[in-house]
N, C-alpha and C positions, 0 to 999 in steps of 0.2 A: 616385181616381187623381189624383196631384198631380205634373204634369210640370214638370221644371226644365230649364233650358238651361245645360249646364255642360260643361267640358272634362274629359278624363280625369284631369288632375292634381288638380282640385278634388274629383272623385269619390274619388280615393285619400285625400285629406285627410278627407273625410267618412267613408270606411270606417275609417280609423284611429281617429277619434273614436268611432264605433260599437263598435269593438273594445276601447275603454278606454285608448287611448294617452294618456299624461300627460306625455310629454317628446319634444321634437324638437330636434335640432341639425343644422345643415347650413351649406353655403356656396353662395352664388348661382352657378348655372351653367345656361345654356340647354341643353336645354329643360325643366329640372326646377324652375326657380326658383319657379314658381307653386304648387308643393306647399308650399314654405317660406312663401310669402306667405299661403296659406290657413291653414296651421297657426298662423301668427302672429295671424291673426284669430280662430281657433276655440279655441286652447288656453288663453290667459290667462283668459278669462271662466269657464272650467270649472275654474280652479285649477291648470292645467298650466303647464309651462315651455317656452318656445321661445327658442332661442339661435342666433345666428350665430357660428360659430367663426371664428377668424382664418384658417383654411384647412380643407381637407377632412380632413387628418390629425387636427387638433385636434377637429373636429366628431365624428369617429368615437370619439375618446377620451372626449368628453363623454357620448356615447351609451353607451359601455361602462360608465363610472362610474355613470350613472343606472340602467342595467339591473342592475348588481351591487347597487345600493341597493334594488332591488325595483320599479322603474318599468317600464311598458311603453313602449318607445322606438321612434322612427321616424327615419330619415334618408333623404335623397334627393339624387341626383346624376346625372351622365351619364358617358359612357365615360372621359374624362380623370380625373374624380373617383374612379371605381371603381379606377383604377390606383393612386391615392394611398391609397385605403382598404385596399389589399391586406394590408399588415402587420397592421393592426388587425383585419381580417377573420380572419386566421389566429389571432390572440389570442382572438377571440370563439368560434371553433370549438373550439380546444384547451381553453379554460376554460369552455366550455358556458354562454355568456352570450347569452340570447335577445334578438333585435332584428329589426326589419324594415328592409330596405335596398331602396330603389326606384332602379332604373337606367332613367331615361327615355333610351333609346338614341338616339344620333345617328350619322350617317355617319362612320366612321373610315377609316383609323387615325389615331392621335394626335389633334390638334385637329380634324381632319376638317372637316366642315361643320356648324356649330352649329344651323342651321335646316333640316337635311335628315335624315330618318329612315332607320333601317336596323336590322335585327336582328343587329348586328355584334358584340355582346358575349356571345352565348349560351355559347360555349365558355369565355370568360374568367370568367364567373360561376361556372361549374362548377369550373374548374381554377385559378382565380386566388388560391390560398392555398398556403402551404408545407405539404407533408405529403400533399396530395391526398385529404384526408378528404371524403366526399360531403357535398353541401349540398342545399337545397331551393330550386327556382326555379319560380315561377309566371308564366304569360304571359297577360295579358288581351288581348282582341281589340277591346274598345270601352270606353266610359266606364262602362257598367253593370257590366261585368266588373271594372273598376278598383275599384269600390266593394266588390263581393262578394269578390273575390280578396284584397283587403287584409285583410278580416276573417279569411278562411281563413289568410292569412299570419301574422297575430298568433297565431291558435290553434295553428298548427304550431310557431311559435317557442317559445311557452310550453310546449307539450306535450313537445317534444324538447329544449328548452334549447339552441337553436342559432340562428344567423342564417338568415333566410329572405329570398330575393330576389324582387322583382317586376320582371320584365323587360318594362317598358313600351316605348314608342316615341314619338318626337316627334309622329308623325302621330296617335297616340291621345291623348297627353298634352296637346297644344295645339289639338285640334280640338273645338269646341263642338257638342254634339248634344242632342237631347231625351232626357231620362232620367227614368224614374219609379222613384225609389228605394223608394217604398212597395210596389212590385210584387215586390221581392226578398225571398225568405225567407232570412234570415241564419241561419247555424249557431249553436248554443248557444255562448256565449263561454267559452273555456277559460282558467283561471287557473293560474299556476305551482303545482306541488305543493309545499306547505310541509312542512318537517321537523317531526314531532310527537313525537319520542322524547326520551330523556334527553339534556340538553345536554352532559353529560360524554362522551357516546358519539358525538357528531356528527362525521361524516367528510364533508367537503364534496364528495367525488367518489365516494362509495360508492354503487353501484347494481347491479342485476341485469345480466346480460350484454347485453341488448338494450334497455336503458331509460336515461333521464336520471336523474341523482341528485336527491334532494329538495333544496329550496332554502331558504336562509336569507340575509337581506340582510347585506351588509357594513355595519358601523356599529351593529349591534344589540347585544343583551346577550350573545350567544354569539359566540365567536371564529370567524371565517370566514377561511380562507386562500385566496388566489388566486395563480396563477402562470402565466406563459406557457411555462414550461419543462415537460419531461416530468415527470409526477408520478404518485404512487400515490393510493389512495383518501383518504389523510389530507391531501393537498394539498402535501406536501413534495416537493421535487425529488428524483428518483431516477434511478439508472442501472441498476437491476435489470431485466434483459431480460424477466423474466416479468411484472412489474408493468407495464412499458411496453407489452408485447404485449397484455395483457388490456385496458388502457385504450384502445389504438388500435383493437382489434377492437370494443370496445363503442361507440366513437364512430362506427364504420362501421355496425355492426349496428343501432343504434337508428334510423338512417335507412332502411336497406334493409328491415328487418323491418316498417316502416310503409308500404311501397310502395303497397299497395292503399288504405290509409287516406288517403294523400297524393294519389292519382290523381284529377285533375279533368279533365273533357273534355266535349265536345258531339259529337253525331253526327247524321247525316241519312242513313238507309239508304233507298235508292230501289229499288223493285221492278225486276228485270231488269238491274240494273247488274252489270257484270263488272269495273269499275274502282273503286278506292277512292282518293280524293284526301286526303292527309294534309298538314295545315298548322298554323300557330300564329300568334298575334299578329294584327296588323292585316291581314295577307295572307289570313287566314281569311275576311274579309268579301268580298274579291274572289273567293275560291274558291267561296263559296256562291252568289254572283251568277252566276258562270260555269256552275256545275252546274245552277242553276235554268234558265238559258237553254238549256243542252244538253238538259235534260229536255223542254222545250217543243218541241225539234226531234226528239224521240223517241230521244234518246241519253242514257239515265239514267246518272249517275255519283254514287256515294255519297261522303260527306265525313266525315272524322274531324278534329276540331279539338282539339289537345292544349292543355290549360290548365296541366298540370304537365309541365315539361321534364326536371327533375332532382328526385329520382332517376328514371331512365328508366322509364316505365310499360310494362315489357316484357310483362307478362301481358295488359294491355289491347290493346296493338298486335297481339300474336299472335292474340288472340281475334277482334278486329274485322277483321283482314286475312284470316282463314282461308278465307273463301268467295269471295275475289276472285282473278281471274286476274292482274290487273295492279295495281300500286301506283304512284301519281304523288305525288311530294313536291315542294312548292314552298316556297322560303324567300327572305326578303328579305336575303340575304347570298350568299356564294359557295359555301355548302355546309357548314354547321356542325353540322347534325343528321342529314343523310342517311346518314352512316356508321353511325350507331346503328340506323337503320331497316334498312339492308342486313345488319348483323350479326344482327338479330333475325329477319329474313325472308330467309334466304339462298336459299330455294327459289322466290322470287317474281320475276317480271319487274318491275323497278323503273325508272321514268323520273324524272329529276330536272331541275328548272329553278330556277336561282338568279339573283338580280339585286341588285346593290348599287351603284347610281349616283345615289342621292338621289331617285329617282322611284318611286312606288308601282307594284307589279305590278298590271296591269289585268286585269279579267275576260276581255277579248279575248285577251290573251297566254296566260292559263291555258287558255282554250278551244283555242287553237292547239296548245299543248303536249299536251293530252289527245287531240285528234283526230289528231295525227301521232305514231304509235307510235315513230318513230325520233327524235322531236324531243327536245332536251335540250341541256345544255352541260357537257361534261366528264365525263359519265357514260355507261356502256354502256346 
């Protein structure tokens, strides 16, 4: 065992390197800047490239170009930067350009509080692109998660040829803790599926209805077309409704059909519990502490920590909630995920507590919510 003392942002950089990342572009912003700083230290000695763009928009453009050339790419920002990324995110989704985007969330809206954490961008990450095509969002709870989930994020991005978000949080990203990276069993590294057929027959967006197309880099020996406009399998702009519909459905289905493969989570089922506490991100640590203390008092409560937020792990939530009378959902925002839980579990008694004031939700507050059946804020 080799313990290291590191913050979540450094763990993300190390995870990116373990996944084979060879390009980073970004613009400094609190609380994500130390990802940039770590990549600047780690990438060049390995032959990689690390660039500071003149702003967030340019940085995303650099990442798109590098990915289209075949590189595994990473960028990192916070809420205001994600807003500026939005148009380029839509381009990456529509043109099936893989990349990993880290959002070290801070208290919003707008500039908000740069040194205060919140899970305030969860819905924006899902819906912050024109067209509403589904995306993949992973949520770490600690530095060790930052390392492991970053590797998963790169794998998912390469497999599905899409942007994958890591929804971190200032409290995770900038808090140092003891981490044993050697204790983590990393998944096998996935590489982009390369086109192997006749060059004359290559169509850059040809794929089966629930899969990503095979890849060839721009700038190689075979002509590769890319466009941000609606297109058919050949990459040419089209207004043919049938071709447009087929492509839109494929962009959706390649994500939804992989739901179970994308679903990452932790659980702690306690004997005799009739309540299940669902949480994600840094709040999951307080949730587990709260339930540990309640168990000592003879009041067991089970926990489900979601590591995949989007696509919604519907099957997982239904299965894990099936045997519980009551569901408690706690979020470090004013309620950005609770609606999904209510839709999936309409028959359950659900209690919600949300807090977004720049302060971490404490175990004692979570215990109070659990013990008072009528406690909550803004939910029946």
